One Martini backbone bead per residue (centre of mass of N, CA, C, O) as a GRO file, in nm:
protein
   75
    1UNK     BB    1   7.925   4.583  13.826
    2UNK     BB    2   8.182   4.412  13.791
    3UNK     BB    3   8.120   4.304  13.503
    4UNK     BB    4   8.131   4.574  13.363
    5UNK     BB    5   8.423   4.635  13.434
    6UNK     BB    6   8.546   4.392  13.299
    7UNK     BB    7   8.456   4.462  13.014
    8UNK     BB    8   8.593   4.739  13.001
    9UNK     BB    9   8.885   4.635  13.055
   10UNK     BB   10   8.900   4.465  12.798
   11UNK     BB   11   8.845   4.701  12.594
   12UNK     BB   12   8.967   4.943  12.811
   13UNK     BB   13   9.238   4.988  12.963
   14UNK     BB   14   9.322   5.229  13.227
   15UNK     BB   15   9.046   5.292  13.370
   16UNK     BB   16   8.849   5.455  13.622
   17UNK     BB   17   8.543   5.319  13.645
   18UNK     BB   18   8.445   5.381  13.943
   19UNK     BB   19   8.498   5.724  13.906
   20UNK     BB   20   8.394   5.764  13.621
   21UNK     BB   21   8.147   6.016  13.468
   22UNK     BB   22   8.289   6.052  13.141
   23UNK     BB   23   8.326   5.829  12.914
   24UNK     BB   24   8.224   5.997  12.674
   25UNK     BB   25   8.282   6.303  12.717
   26UNK     BB   26   8.598   6.221  12.783
   27UNK     BB   27   8.689   6.002  12.561
   28UNK     BB   28   8.732   5.697  12.663
   29UNK     BB   29   8.500   5.623  12.456
   30UNK     BB   30   8.449   5.500  12.156
   31UNK     BB   31   8.246   5.388  11.910
   32UNK     BB   32   8.369   5.100  11.893
   33UNK     BB   33   8.359   5.041  12.196
   34UNK     BB   34   8.055   5.075  12.229
   35UNK     BB   35   7.970   4.850  12.038
   36UNK     BB   36   8.115   4.628  12.196
   37UNK     BB   37   7.973   4.680  12.466
   38UNK     BB   38   7.685   4.622  12.374
   39UNK     BB   39   7.738   4.330  12.289
   40UNK     BB   40   7.842   4.227  12.565
   41UNK     BB   41   7.593   4.303  12.735
   42UNK     BB   42   7.384   4.140  12.580
   43UNK     BB   43   7.520   3.867  12.635
   44UNK     BB   44   7.560   3.870  12.950
   45UNK     BB   45   7.238   3.987  13.015
   46UNK     BB   46   7.015   3.914  12.816
   47UNK     BB   47   6.982   4.167  12.612
   48UNK     BB   48   6.836   4.458  12.446
   49UNK     BB   49   6.974   4.745  12.291
   50UNK     BB   50   6.844   5.008  12.185
   51UNK     BB   51   6.933   5.263  11.988
   52UNK     BB   52   6.792   5.493  12.169
   53UNK     BB   53   6.994   5.406  12.425
   54UNK     BB   54   7.257   5.507  12.257
   55UNK     BB   55   7.369   5.727  12.487
   56UNK     BB   56   7.569   5.905  12.681
   57UNK     BB   57   7.397   5.900  12.945
   58UNK     BB   58   7.407   5.566  12.955
   59UNK     BB   59   7.764   5.566  12.932
   60UNK     BB   60   7.930   5.758  13.150
   61UNK     BB   61   7.879   5.514  13.362
   62UNK     BB   62   7.847   5.239  13.546
   63UNK     BB   63   7.579   5.324  13.676
   64UNK     BB   64   7.429   5.384  13.409
   65UNK     BB   65   7.461   5.107  13.284
   66UNK     BB   66   7.322   4.954  13.509
   67UNK     BB   67   7.049   5.098  13.483
   68UNK     BB   68   6.992   5.007  13.198
   69UNK     BB   69   6.994   4.706  13.248
   70UNK     BB   70   6.771   4.698  13.461
   71UNK     BB   71   6.550   4.818  13.282
   72UNK     BB   72   6.567   4.593  13.055
   73UNK     BB   73   6.506   4.348  13.247
   74UNK     BB   74   6.207   4.441  13.316
   75UNK     BB   75   6.079   4.429  13.013
   0.00000   0.00000   0.00000
């Protein structure tokens, strides 16, 4: 999860990613940041994130992002 936090810090510094559970709903991440995040995650973790998975519930916290990555790595 540290790598996810590093990527998020590069894209949008100044957010407490370890404790924030509403990254999308709280408007910490906008649509352009999310697109960049998806691209970075795909490259870093060698996964492909399907469009149907790009929903707020999967990106509201580092834990949720990590769960999505783990799920996609299993497929």
